[in-house]
C-alpha positions in Angstrom: -10.2 -0.7 17.4 -9.6 -2.5 20.7 -11.2 -0.9 23.9 -10.0 -1.4 27.5 -11.1 0.3 31.0 -7.9 1.9 32.6 -10.1 2.7 35.7 -13.8 2.4 36.9 -15.3 4.4 39.6 -15.5 3.2 43.2 -17.4 4.1 46.3 -14.5 6.2 47.4 -13.5 7.7 44.0 -16.9 8.0 42.1 -15.9 10.5 39.7 -12.9 10.7 37.4 -11.9 12.9 34.5 -9.1 14.5 32.4 -6.7 11.3 31.4 -3.5 11.9 29.8 -0.8 9.3 28.9 2.8 8.6 27.6 5.0 6.1 26.1 7.9 5.0 28.4 11.5 4.8 27.1 11.9 1.3 28.3 8.5 0.3 26.5 4.7 0.2 28.0 2.4 3.2 28.6 1.7 5.4 31.6 -1.5 6.9 32.1 -2.9 9.6 34.8 -5.9 11.3 35.7 -7.7 12.9 38.4 -10.4 11.3 40.5 -12.4 12.1 43.8 -16.2 12.9 44.7 -16.4 15.4 42.3 -14.5 17.8 40.2 -12.5 20.1 42.2 -13.7 18.8 45.6 -11.1 18.8 48.3 -10.3 15.0 48.1 -9.5 14.9 44.2 -6.0 13.6 43.8 -4.1 12.6 40.8 -3.9 8.7 40.2 -1.9 6.5 37.7 -2.0 2.9 35.8 0.2 1.1 33.6 -2.1 -0.4 30.8 -0.6 -2.8 28.5 -0.4 -1.6 24.8 -2.4 -4.0 23.1 -4.3 -6.1 26.0 -6.6 -5.3 28.8 -3.9 -6.0 31.3 -2.8 -3.1 33.5 -1.6 -2.4 36.9 -4.1 -1.5 39.8 -4.5 2.3 39.9 -2.0 4.2 42.1 -1.8 7.6 43.7 0.6 10.0 41.9 0.1 13.3 43.7 -2.1 14.9 46.5 -2.1 17.7 48.4 -4.3 17.2 51.4 -7.3 19.3 51.6 -6.6 20.9 48.2 -7.9 19.5 45.0 -5.4 18.7 42.2 -6.4 18.8 38.3 -5.7 18.5 34.8 -2.6 16.2 34.6 -0.1 16.0 31.7 2.5 13.6 31.2 5.4 13.9 28.9 8.5 11.7 28.1 11.4 14.1 27.4 14.1 13.2 24.6 16.3 11.7 27.4 13.6 9.2 28.6 12.8 11.5 31.7 8.9 11.4 32.7 7.3 14.8 33.6 4.0 15.1 35.5 2.7 18.5 34.9 -0.5 19.5 37.1 -2.3 22.2 39.0 -3.5 22.5 42.8 -6.5 24.8 43.4 -5.7 27.2 46.1 -9.4 28.0 46.4 -12.8 26.9 45.1 -12.4 27.9 41.3 -9.9 26.8 38.7 -9.0 30.7 38.4 -7.1 29.7 41.6 -4.9 27.2 40.3 -1.3 27.0 40.6 0.9 24.9 38.1 3.2 22.4 39.3 5.5 19.7 38.2 7.3 16.6 39.3 10.0 14.5 37.3 10.6 10.8 37.5 14.0 9.4 36.4 12.8 5.5 36.5 9.6 5.5 34.2 7.1 7.0 36.8 8.0 4.6 39.6 9.4 7.3 41.8 9.2 10.9 41.6 11.3 13.9 42.4 10.2 16.7 44.5 7.3 19.1 43.6 8.1 22.3 42.0 5.9 25.4 41.3 5.9 26.0 37.5 4.6 29.4 38.0 3.0 31.1 40.8 0.5 33.1 38.5 -3.0 32.1 39.4 -5.3 30.7 36.6 -2.5 29.2 34.5 -3.2 25.5 33.5 -2.2 22.9 30.8 -4.3 20.2 29.0 -2.3 18.7 26.4 1.5 17.4 26.4 4.6 19.5 25.5 6.4 19.4 22.3 10.2 18.8 21.8 11.3 20.8 18.9 14.3 20.2 17.1 16.0 23.1 18.3 16.0 21.2 21.7 13.5 23.9 23.2 10.1 22.3 24.7 6.7 24.0 24.4 4.1 23.3 27.0 0.7 24.6 25.7 -0.8 26.5 28.6 -3.8 28.6 28.9 -5.2 31.4 31.3 -8.3 30.4 33.3 -8.8 34.1 34.5 -9.3 35.5 30.7 -9.5 32.5 28.3 -6.4 33.2 26.5 -3.8 30.6 25.5 -0.2 30.6 24.8 3.0 28.4 25.1 5.3 28.3 27.8 9.1 27.7 26.2 12.0 26.0 28.1 15.2 25.9 26.4 17.2 24.2 29.4 15.2 20.7 29.6 12.3 21.9 31.8 14.7 24.1 34.3 13.1 27.2 33.4 10.1 28.4 31.3 9.1 31.8 29.6 6.1 32.8 28.0 5.3 33.1 24.5 2.7 35.6 22.9 -1.0 35.1 23.9 -3.6 33.9 21.7 -6.9 35.6 22.0 -10.3 35.1 20.1 -13.7 36.9 21.0 -15.4 33.6 22.7 -12.1 33.1 24.5 -9.9 30.0 23.5 -8.4 27.6 26.0 -6.7 24.1 26.3 -4.4 24.4 23.1 -2.7 21.5 21.4 0.2 22.1 19.2 1.9 20.1 16.2 4.5 20.7 13.7 3.8 21.2 10.1 5.9 20.2 7.3 7.4 23.4 6.4 8.6 24.1 10.0 5.7 26.3 11.2 3.6 25.0 14.3 -0.1 24.8 14.3 -2.2 25.3 17.5 -5.7 24.3 17.8 -8.0 25.4 20.5 -11.2 24.8 22.4 -13.8 27.5 22.1 -15.3 29.4 25.0 -19.3 30.3 25.3 -22.0 28.1 24.3 -20.0 26.1 21.8 -19.2 27.1 18.1 -15.9 26.2 16.3 -12.3 24.7 17.0 -10.0 27.8 16.7 -6.4 27.7 15.1 -3.2 30.0 15.1 0.2 29.2 13.6 3.8 30.0 14.6 6.8 30.6 12.4 9.1 31.3 15.2 9.0 28.2 17.5 5.9 29.1 19.3 7.2 32.7 20.5 4.6 34.5 18.6 1.2 33.4 17.0 -0.8 34.5 14.3 -4.4 35.9 15.0 -6.6 33.0 16.0 -9.3 31.8 13.2 -12.1 29.3 13.5 -11.4 26.2 11.9 -14.8 25.2 10.6 -14.7 22.1 12.8 -17.2 22.4 15.5 -16.7 22.6 19.0 -18.8 22.0 22.1 -16.5 23.9 24.6 -14.6 21.0 25.3 -11.1 19.2 25.1 -9.4 18.3 22.2 -5.9 16.8 21.4 -3.9 17.1 18.3 -0.7 14.8 17.0 1.3 14.8 13.8 1.3 10.9 12.8 4.3 9.1 11.5 3.0 9.3 7.8 2.6 13.0 8.0 -1.3 13.0 8.6 -2.5 15.2 11.4 -4.8 13.4 13.7 -7.6 15.3 15.8 -9.7 13.9 18.7 -12.6 16.0 19.6 -16.5 16.1 20.1 -17.3 17.6 16.6 -20.6 19.4 17.9 -21.3 22.9 18.3 -23.7 22.5 21.4 -21.9 23.1 24.6 -24.6 20.6 26.5 -23.4 17.7 24.4 -20.0 15.9 24.7 -20.6 13.1 22.2 -20.0 11.8 19.8 -16.0 11.5 20.5 -14.6 11.3 17.2 -11.4 11.0 15.2 -10.6 13.4 12.4 -7.8 13.2 9.9 -6.1 15.7 7.8 -3.7 15.1 4.7 -3.3 18.8 3.8 -1.7 20.5 7.1 -4.9 21.2 8.6 -6.7 22.9 5.8 -9.4 20.2 5.5 -10.6 17.5 8.0 -12.2 14.3 7.2 -14.0 12.2 9.9 -12.0 9.1 10.3 -14.0 7.2 13.2 -16.5 7.8 15.7 -15.3 6.0 19.1 -18.2 6.9 21.2 -21.9 7.8 19.8 -24.1 6.8 22.7 -25.5 9.6 24.8 -23.7 10.7 27.7 -20.1 12.5 28.5 -17.2 11.3 26.4 -14.6 13.8 26.7 -11.0 15.3 27.2 -9.4 12.9 24.6 -5.5 12.5 24.9 -3.7 11.1 21.9 -0.1 9.0 21.4 1.4 7.2 18.3 3.6 4.5 19.7 7.1 3.6 17.9 5.0 0.7 16.3 2.6 2.9 14.6 -0.4 2.0 17.0 -2.7 5.0 17.9 -3.5 5.0 21.4 -6.1 7.5 23.1 -7.5 7.7 26.6 -10.5 9.8 27.5 -13.3 10.3 30.1 -16.3 7.8 30.0 -19.2 9.4 31.4 -17.1 10.5 34.7 -17.0 7.0 35.9 -14.4 5.5 33.9 -11.1 6.4 32.1 -11.1 4.2 28.9 -8.2 3.5 26.5 -8.4 2.4 22.9 -5.7 1.2 20.7 -6.1 1.4 16.7 -4.0 0.4 13.9 -3.1 3.1 11.7 -3.8 2.4 7.9 -1.8 5.0 6.0 -3.0 3.9 2.8 -6.3 4.8 3.7 -8.3 8.3 4.2 -11.7 8.6 5.9 -15.1 9.9 4.5 -17.2 12.2 6.0 -19.5 9.4 7.3 -16.3 7.8 9.0 -16.0 5.1 6.3 -12.5 4.0 5.5 -11.8 4.6 1.9 -8.7 3.3 -0.1 -6.9 6.5 -1.6 -5.8 5.7 -5.3 -2.1 5.6 -5.6 -0.7 8.7 -7.3 1.2 8.8 -10.5 4.9 9.9 -10.2 5.4 13.3 -10.8 1.9 14.3 -11.5 -0.5 16.2 -9.1 -4.4 16.3 -9.9 -5.8 19.7 -10.6 -7.5 21.2 -7.4 -11.4 20.5 -7.6 -13.7 23.2 -8.0 -15.7 23.7 -4.8 -18.9 25.0 -4.3 -20.5 26.5 -1.3 -23.6 28.3 -0.5 -23.9 30.0 3.1 -26.8 31.5 4.9 -26.2 33.4 8.3 -26.3 36.4 10.3 -23.7 38.5 12.4 -23.6 41.5 14.2 -21.4 44.5 13.2 -19.5 46.8 15.4 -22.4 49.0 16.4 -24.6 46.2 17.4 -26.8 45.8 14.7 -27.8 42.4 13.3 -27.3 41.6 9.4 -28.4 38.7 7.6 -27.0 37.8 4.2 -26.8 34.8 1.9 -23.8 34.4 -0.7 -23.0 31.6 -3.1 -19.2 31.2 -4.6 -17.4 28.9 -6.5 -13.6 28.6 -6.2 -10.6 26.7 -7.2 -6.8 27.0 -6.5 -7.4 31.0 -5.7 -10.1 31.7 -3.4 -12.3 34.7 -4.0 -15.6 36.1 -3.2 -18.4 38.0 -4.6 -20.0 41.0 -2.7 -23.3 40.2 -1.5 -26.5 42.3 -0.1 -27.8 42.2 3.5 -31.5 40.9 3.1 -32.6 43.2 5.8 -31.0 46.5 5.0 -29.8 46.0 1.5 -26.3 47.3 2.4 -23.3 45.8 0.2 -20.9 43.9 2.3 -17.7 42.4 1.1 -17.1 38.8 2.0 -13.2 38.4 2.8 -11.8 34.8 3.4 -10.0 34.4 6.8 -10.4 30.8 7.9 -12.6 27.7 7.9 -16.2 26.4 7.5 -17.7 23.4 6.0 -18.7 22.7 2.3 -18.7 19.9 -0.1 -16.5 20.1 -3.5 -17.2 18.3 -6.6 -15.6 15.2 -5.3 -18.0 14.8 -2.4 -15.3 15.5 0.2 -15.7 18.3 2.9 -13.9 21.2 2.6 -13.5 24.4 4.8 -13.6 28.0 4.8 -15.1 30.9 6.7 -15.7 34.7 6.0 -15.7 37.6 7.7 -17.6 40.8 6.6 -15.6 44.2 5.8 -16.4 47.5 3.8 -19.4 49.3 4.8 -20.5 46.8 7.5 -17.2 46.3 9.2 -16.1 43.1 11.3 -19.1 41.1 11.1 -18.1 37.5 12.4 -19.9 34.6 10.7 -20.8 32.1 13.4 -22.3 29.3 11.2 -21.8 28.0 7.6 -24.1 26.0 5.3 
């Protein structure tokens, strides 16, 4: 892993955050972030730099866009299939993110000059954090969220960014924002979302119609601390997730990379990029055409850091971050699914506001079923129904994920924690 500083705070710009990056059609990278005296201060503007792909060389930072007297935020860079570079961002019309207005600018020369600013939507509180996805159909999806009610959706364009229409909203009890979208092998789309509240899990939803509608959001089992994440599909088919895999919203460390080789059903901790105390947050991912994985992120709000990694597609990660060689598969054969074992102890609150405590144990293989359990407090019988994901360890030592909701005599109890 090679690590470079793209921007370091100065007396004039003591705070920086929310980096984004894109690969340019002619080669090279473009990075953007916002900086100023503090987040949402009137002097905050969006800056850029051109780092080298594999060295510490970079251009001096330069101003990309600024609205005098009003703070800018959440830049998102995107290189379209025709080579045009887009900058999506918001301008705060008041002192809170709920007053933000989404805007965009386009460059036809790799970000050297930019067209006029356009308001993408006059709707207050709409924001983006992660780059758009260009679909095989020619449509573009811009992952978007509403800061007013913490719901998420995709904005869809079928005319190369001239107009955008809203897809269905994704909701969850704690609120979900800053979606990242990646394609799956079967044609579906996977959306991962930052959780609201004091922390919990990354949430997920899927779409079978190009982002127009989405399934009900469910927790993935990957912890989330109410902080940003990014998701991409690698050239070899793995999904790569960058996030802070902790549930405590007061911590934004470690910053880690997780891999999935089964379309997001399980995640394996590949690499901890940062582990020291402090804030290491808001990662943005990119795989270049030479296979190198690039990531930029916030370093303690005083720097923007760029890391470059060689992608070793013959390897997979263990839960400790160690890279282990994966044995070559025998042609025409698939190993039987490992038998998985899980024990959960937790509590949940039912629709009447009553708290219930329960324990269950389960063994499951290719088809997941759960037994019935009793609440330790009131002895009610409760049915355990699979819905999404929580962590457990299978017989081969790999981390697997599932989660439960409770139904039957005690309806809709949400399980907040596994293991």
